[in-house]
C-alpha positions in Angstrom: -11.8 -13.3 -9.0 -15.1 -13.7 -9.8 -18.5 -11.3 -9.8 -21.4 -12.7 -8.7 -25.0 -11.3 -8.2 -26.4 -12.0 -4.5 -29.9 -10.7 -3.3 -29.0 -7.7 -0.4 -28.5 -9.3 2.8 -30.8 -9.4 6.2 -29.3 -8.0 9.2 -29.9 -8.7 13.1 -31.0 -6.0 15.4 -27.7 -4.9 16.5 -26.6 -4.7 13.2 -26.4 -2.4 10.1 -26.7 -2.9 6.5 -23.7 -0.9 5.0 -23.4 0.2 1.3 -19.8 -0.1 0.6 -18.4 2.9 -0.9 -14.5 2.1 -1.0 -12.1 -0.7 -0.1 -8.5 -0.8 0.2 -6.0 -3.2 -1.2 -3.8 -4.2 1.6 -0.9 -6.2 1.6 -2.1 -9.0 3.9 -5.1 -9.5 1.2 -2.4 -10.2 -1.4 -1.4 -13.3 0.5 -4.7 -15.1 -0.1 -4.7 -13.6 -3.4 -1.5 -15.6 -3.8 -3.3 -18.6 -2.8 -1.8 -18.8 0.4 -3.1 -20.4 3.2 -2.6 -19.8 7.2 -4.2 -21.5 10.1 -7.6 -22.0 10.3 -7.9 -21.0 6.7 -10.6 -23.0 4.7 -10.8 -23.7 0.7 -14.1 -22.0 0.4 -13.9 -19.1 -2.3 -13.5 -16.1 0.2 -14.5 -12.6 -0.6 -11.6 -10.1 0.3 -11.2 -6.7 1.5 -10.8 -5.3 5.3 -10.1 -1.8 5.1 -13.4 -0.2 4.0 -15.8 3.0 4.8 -19.6 2.6 3.8 -23.1 4.6 3.9 -25.6 3.1 6.4 -28.2 1.8 4.3 -30.3 0.5 7.2 -30.5 -0.4 11.1 -31.6 -3.2 13.3 -34.0 -2.3 16.1 -31.2 -2.2 18.6 -29.0 -0.1 17.0 -28.8 3.6 18.5 -25.1 4.9 17.4 -25.9 5.2 13.9 -28.8 6.0 11.5 -29.3 5.7 7.7 -27.1 7.9 5.7 -24.3 8.2 8.1 -21.0 7.8 6.5 -18.6 5.3 8.5 -15.3 4.1 8.7 -15.5 0.0 9.8 -13.5 -1.7 12.5 -12.8 -5.2 10.6 -12.6 -7.7 13.7 -15.6 -8.4 15.2 -14.4 -9.3 18.9 -16.6 -11.2 20.9 -16.5 -8.8 24.1 -17.1 -11.5 26.8 -13.6 -13.2 26.8 -10.6 -12.6 29.4 -8.5 -10.1 27.0 -11.7 -8.5 25.9 -12.6 -7.4 29.5 -9.2 -6.4 29.9 -9.7 -4.2 27.0 -7.6 -5.9 24.1 -10.1 -6.6 21.6 -7.3 -7.1 19.2 -6.4 -10.1 21.0 -9.7 -11.6 21.2 -9.2 -15.5 20.1 -12.8 -15.5 19.2 -12.3 -12.7 16.7 -14.0 -13.4 13.6 -12.4 -10.8 11.2 -13.4 -9.4 8.0 -11.9 -11.4 4.8 -10.6 -14.2 6.5 -12.2 -17.7 6.7 -15.0 -18.0 7.5 -16.1 -14.4 7.2 -16.6 -12.7 3.9 -15.0 -9.1 3.1 -16.2 -6.0 2.0 -15.8 -6.5 -2.1 -19.4 -6.2 -2.6 -22.0 -3.9 -2.7 -24.1 -4.2 0.5 -23.2 -6.4 3.6 -24.3 -6.4 7.3 -21.9 -5.7 10.4 -22.2 -5.1 13.6 -23.3 -1.2 14.9 -20.9 -0.8 17.5 -18.0 -1.4 15.2 -18.9 1.4 12.7 -17.0 4.9 13.2 -19.0 8.5 11.7 -17.0 10.2 9.5 -17.4 14.0 9.7 -18.4 15.9 6.7 -14.8 17.1 6.1 -13.7 13.6 5.3 -14.0 11.4 2.3 -14.2 7.6 2.0 -10.8 7.5 1.0 -9.8 8.7 4.1 -12.2 5.9 6.0 -9.9 3.6 4.1 -6.9 5.1 5.3 -8.3 5.1 9.1 -7.8 1.4 9.4 -3.9 2.3 7.9 -3.4 4.7 10.3 -4.7 2.9 13.3 -2.7 0.1 13.1 0.2 2.5 12.6 -1.1 4.2 15.6 -1.2 1.1 18.0 2.4 0.1 16.8 3.8 3.4 17.8 1.6 2.8 21.1 3.5 -0.6 21.6 6.7 1.5 21.4 5.8 3.8 24.3 8.4 6.5 22.6 9.1 9.9 24.1 9.6 13.1 22.3 14.0 13.1 21.2 14.1 9.5 20.6 15.1 8.1 17.3 13.3 5.4 15.3 13.7 3.4 11.9 10.9 2.0 9.8 12.0 -0.7 7.9 9.9 -1.1 4.9 7.7 1.6 3.2 4.3 0.2 2.3 1.2 2.2 3.1 1.2 1.0 7.2 5.2 1.9 7.1 4.6 5.2 5.5 1.8 6.1 8.2 4.3 5.1 10.9 6.5 7.3 9.5 3.9 10.0 9.5 2.9 9.5 12.6 6.0 9.5 14.5 7.1 12.8 12.8 3.7 14.5 13.1 2.7 13.5 16.7 5.9 11.6 18.7 8.4 14.3 18.2 11.1 11.8 17.1 14.5 13.4 16.8 15.7 11.2 13.8 13.6 8.7 11.7 15.5 6.3 9.0 13.2 4.9 6.5 13.9 1.8 4.1 12.5 0.2 1.2 13.7 -1.4 -2.3 11.3 0.7 -4.3 13.1 4.4 -4.6 9.8 5.9 -5.3 8.5 4.9 -1.8 11.6 6.2 -0.5 10.2 9.3 -1.8 6.7 9.0 -0.7 8.9 8.3 3.0 10.4 11.5 2.6 7.3 13.5 1.9 5.7 11.7 5.1 8.6 13.1 7.5 11.5 10.8 7.3 15.0 12.1 8.1 17.2 9.8 6.2 15.7 7.3 3.3 17.8 3.9 2.3 17.4 1.7 -0.4 19.0 -1.5 0.9 19.8 -3.0 -2.5 22.1 0.2 -3.2 23.1 1.1 0.4 24.1 -1.1 3.8 21.7 -0.2 6.0 22.9 -1.6 9.1 26.5 0.4 8.5 24.6 3.5 7.5 22.5 3.8 10.6 25.1 2.9 13.1 27.8 5.4 11.4 24.8 7.5 11.2 24.1 7.4 15.4 28.1 6.6 16.1 27.1 3.2 16.8 24.4 3.2 19.1 21.7 2.7 16.7 18.2 4.0 17.2 16.0 3.6 20.1 12.7 2.0 18.3 12.9 0.1 15.4 9.4 -0.8 13.3 9.7 -3.6 11.2 7.1 -3.1 8.4 8.4 -5.2 5.6 7.8 -8.9 6.9 11.1 -10.1 5.1 13.9 -12.1 6.5 16.4 -9.2 5.5 14.4 -6.6 7.5 13.8 -8.8 10.7 17.5 -9.3 10.8 18.5 -5.4 10.3 15.9 -4.6 13.2 18.2 -6.6 15.6 21.5 -5.4 14.3 20.3 -1.3 14.5 18.2 -1.3 17.6 20.2 0.0 20.4 20.9 -1.5 23.6 17.6 -1.4 25.8 15.7 -0.7 22.7 12.4 -2.0 21.2 11.4 -3.8 18.1 8.1 -3.5 17.2 7.1 -5.9 14.2 4.2 -4.9 12.0 4.9 -6.9 8.9 3.2 -10.1 8.0 5.7 -12.9 6.7 4.2 -15.2 4.4 6.1 -17.9 5.3 5.0 -17.2 9.4 8.5 -16.8 10.3 10.3 -14.1 12.0 13.8 -14.8 12.0 16.8 -12.8 13.7 20.0 -13.6 15.7 19.3 -14.3 19.2 22.5 -13.4 20.8 22.7 -9.7 19.8 19.2 -9.2 20.8 19.9 -10.8 24.2 23.1 -8.9 25.0 21.1 -5.8 24.1 18.4 -6.5 26.3 15.9 -5.8 23.4 12.2 -5.7 24.1 10.0 -7.1 20.8 6.8 -6.5 20.4 4.5 -7.5 17.9 1.7 -5.4 16.6 -1.9 -7.2 16.1 -4.0 -5.0 14.5 -4.9 -1.8 15.9 -6.5 -1.2 19.3 -9.1 1.6 20.5 -7.0 4.1 17.7 -10.1 4.8 15.0 -12.0 7.6 16.9 -8.2 9.3 17.6 -7.5 8.5 14.2 -10.7 10.1 12.8 -10.3 13.3 15.0 -6.5 13.9 14.2 -7.5 13.5 10.1 -10.3 16.1 10.6 -8.0 18.3 12.5 -5.2 17.9 9.7 -2.7 16.5 12.4 -2.1 14.0 9.9 -2.8 13.8 6.2 -2.4 10.2 4.6 -4.5 11.1 1.7 -1.3 11.5 -0.9 -0.9 7.6 -0.4 -4.3 6.8 -2.0 -2.6 6.7 -5.6 -5.1 4.4 -8.0 -9.1 4.0 -7.8 -10.6 0.9 -9.7 -14.6 -0.1 -9.7 -15.3 -3.5 -8.6 -15.5 -4.8 -12.3 -11.4 -4.3 -12.2 -10.7 -5.7 -8.8 -8.4 -8.3 -10.3 -6.7 -5.3 -12.0 -6.1 -3.4 -8.5 -4.7 -6.6 -6.9 -2.5 -7.4 -9.9 -1.3 -3.7 -9.9 -0.6 -4.3 -6.1 1.3 -7.4 -6.3 3.6 -6.0 -9.0 3.9 -2.9 -7.3 3.4 -1.1 -10.7 2.7 2.5 -11.9 3.7 3.8 -8.5 1.2 2.2 -6.7 1.1 2.9 -2.7 -2.8 2.3 -1.9 -5.2 1.2 -4.3 -9.0 1.5 -3.6 -11.6 -0.3 -5.1 -15.3 1.2 -5.3 -18.2 -1.6 -5.6 
């Protein structure tokens, strides 16, 4: 990672100039940090960072929803607002989206940046800039649960207890009324977090046969919904094996090899429904209000802070799962 001096950027009439206050290190950022490329990637040097909060430093002539001094959480995807999917109310599926920290759009690891004002959400005085970062994390988890259409009394498993997996567990406990929540991870300290977030049973697949244990616990039935939040082959296979007939599997994790493998025969025989979670969808305001009213609290997931001069240290820490890290935040 390189540090560079740049002039404060100009803004368009519908934009705000943001003074960046906090940027979360996301697992999806690590793919590009490791040099892994995806469709439409380019080779130019990219500024990372898409989970962020900021203070409004300047507003364009056409901006009316925020003013200078407002503290905001930021939606990282600039949807076009004109395509079929945007007009249907699915901005997260916009094929023309420009996503912060994804080529060719630079991310938030900088002091100032322009951003469309319509994608800014005011933070109440009681919320911190860290809370603003976690709005994005909680928003993805909330959208995943929306996709599952869960009902009170149903059971769920969350495979992978990184920040979004932990947020999913927490929301299942606090907002859905799930009867049983199983959480898994290969890192023991993250299973401790899962228990604190509301999981009833925490399993380490390196020590326990997750499939056998879940089926034993449910008398062979399986759970109603599985949230796959690790993006690895093992959890994709487990999701199909532990999901009950007629159940749903929601894929949240992003595999580095761009493949989601599972056996099709049991999936077909069970009549499973598969949903893929593409970021969040109309969840920011709901999430902010739930944090403000203490319905949910993800503040304990923020474990580390770094100045921007130590951004590489933050990424290395998260990549290596060192020092009990869950969510590391960089402060420009």
